[in-house]
N, C-alpha and C positions, 0 to 999 in steps of 0.2 A: 504493500500500500504506500509506503514511504517513497518507493521508487516511482510509482505512478504519479504521486503528487509532485515530485521533482520534475518529471517529464511533462506535466500538464501544460505549463506555459508554452513550451516549444510546440506541442501538438496543437493546442488551440490557435496559436499564431498561424500555423500552416493550414489548418482547417478553415480559418477565417479568410485566408487568401483564396483557397479553393472555392469557398462558398460564394465569394464575390464574383468569381469567374462563372460559376453556375447561374447566379442571378443575372449576370450580364447576358449570358446565352439565352436565358429564359425570356427576358424582356425584348431582346433583339428579334427572337423568333416570333413573338406575338406581334410586334410592330410590323414585321414583314409579312407574316402568314395570314393575318386577319384580312387585310385589304386584298392581298393576292388571291386568297380563297374566293372572294366575291367575284373577281375578274374571271377566274377559272369556272366558277358556277355559271356566269353569263355565257362563257364560251361553250360549255356543255349543253346549254339550253338554246344555243343559237339556231336559227332556222337555216343558216348556211351549213349544209350537211358536211362538207369537208372539215370545217372548223370544229363542228360538234363531234364528229368522229375522232379527229385527232386529239381533242381535249379529253374525251372519254377514254381513249387508249392510254394516254399519259397518266391519267388518274388511276386507271386499272393497274398499270405497271407499278406505280408508286405505292399504292395501297396493298398490292399483292406481294411485295418483296420486303424483307426486314430493313429497318432503318439502319442497322449496323452495317449491312452490305452497302447501302446507299452512301453512307459516310466514307467508307473505304474507297468506293468508286470515285466519288467527288474529289477526295484528297489525292489519291494515287494515280488515277487515270491520266490526267494531263502530263504528269512527269514520266510515267512508265511507258505509256503508249504514244502520246503525242510529242514526247521529248521536250516538253515545255512546262516547267514548274511555275505555273501562274500564281501560286499561293505565296511564293517566297519562303524564307526559312523562319524558324523561331515560333514563339507562342502566338504571335499576331496572325501568322499565316494559317496555323492550325485552327485558330478561332474563326477566321473568315470562312474557311472551308466548312467547318462544323455549322456555322450560322446559315450558310447557303443550303447545306443539306437538310437542316432542320426546317428552314422556311419552306422549301419545296415540299417536303414530306407533309408538314402540318397544313399547308395551304390546300393540298389535295383532299385531306380529310375534312377541313373546314368547308371546302367547296361543296361536298356532298350534303353537309348539314345545311348550308345556305340554300342549296337547290331544293331540298325537302321542305324547308321553311317557306320559300317563295311559292312553290307549287301547292302548298297547303292552304294558301289564301284563296277564298272563293273567287271564281272567275267573274261573278256578278259585280264585284267591286271595280274591276277594270271597265266593264261595260257602263257602270254608273258614272265613273270618272270621265269616260269618253263623251257620254251624253252631256256632261257639264262643260265640255270643251277643254278638258285637261289633256296634256300630252302624256305619252307613256312614261317619260322620266318624272313628270309631276305626280302621276299616279303612284309610281314606285316610292318616291321619297316622301310624299306627303300623306299617303294613305296606307301603303302596304309595309313600309320599312319597319316602323315601331311594332306592328303586329307580328312581323316576322322575327324581330329581335326577341320578343316575349317567348315565342315558340322554340327558338333555337338556344336560348340561354342554358337549359339543363344539359343537352348534349355537348354544347361548346364548353360548359363547365367541366364535364368529364374529360374532354380532350386536354383542357388546360391543366387539370390535376395530373393527367398522365404525362404531360410535357414536363412538369416539375421533376418527375422521376426519370423520364427518358433522357434528361440532360446528362445523366451518368454514362450514357453510351458514347459520349464524346471522347472518353478516355481511350477508345479503340484507335484513334488517330493521335494518341499521346497528348491530348489537351488536358492540362492540369487542373481539372475541376475538383470538387470536394472529395469524391470517392478515390480519385487518383492520389490526393493528398493523404487520405487515411490509409490507403493500401501501401503507400510508400514506406510507412513505418514497419510493416511486416518484412519488407525486403531489406530495410536498412536505410535510414534517412536521418541526418542531423544527429548522429550518434545513438540512434534508437533502432533496434532491429528485433524481429520476432514478436512484436507487440500487436495483438489483434484488437485490444480494447479501443483504439481510436476509431475503428469502424462503427462501434456502437454510438459514438458521438456523431458520426456522419448521419446515422439513422435519425438521431434526435433533431439535427438540423432540418432534415427532410420533413419530419413530422410537424415541426413548428411552422415551416413555410407552407406546407400543404394545408395546415389548419387555418392560417391567415387567409390563404387564397379561397378556401371553402367558405369562410365567413363572409368575405367581400362579395363573392359571387352569389351567395344566398341573399344578401341584402339587395343586390341588384335585381334578383328575381322577384323579391317582394315589392320593390318599387314599380315593377311592371305589372303588378296584379290587376291594375285597373283596366287592362286589356282583355280580361276574362269575359 
């Protein structure tokens, strides 16, 4: 116990650095994936058949393959196959590759949620809006959007909570997020080796962050109750 107490400041410092990297990846993914998912949803619902077909094939591929493999392809494919390491070296290059991989992956999942939400709105609302002289964009943003948001909050919340945990997959391309930091002490880091207890602290970080995200999303859902 005394040894653990002595090691605690070193471990917590490393975990805090890794957790900041995890939070950064989480927020960058949300900022990129939420709007991109809406664009992809519109593409899959397009009346232009080639665009709709291509979009659906891309979504099918992304949803049908593991995120871990996608990260490996995004990071290593340009350098090994195209002979052009577009990501550069160091932690910043790994983070950029991980962020792009996560954004594409989650945008495809969000797109299907958006599509379901949009198509769940009764067609009669479009017809009523057109009778009133509204354009399609006005009908979407003024009539359908908030109703859609209300319906998609629960499934989007599940994806966001999954994202919190999925950020740990970034270690497959050696991004030093929080689990990487905790696992490093098992292998030997900063004079500490063979220690598994730091991994329990990483689980605590995830539990706390997931709890905060769950509470915030729950409050958002309650605020949208008036659309029932």
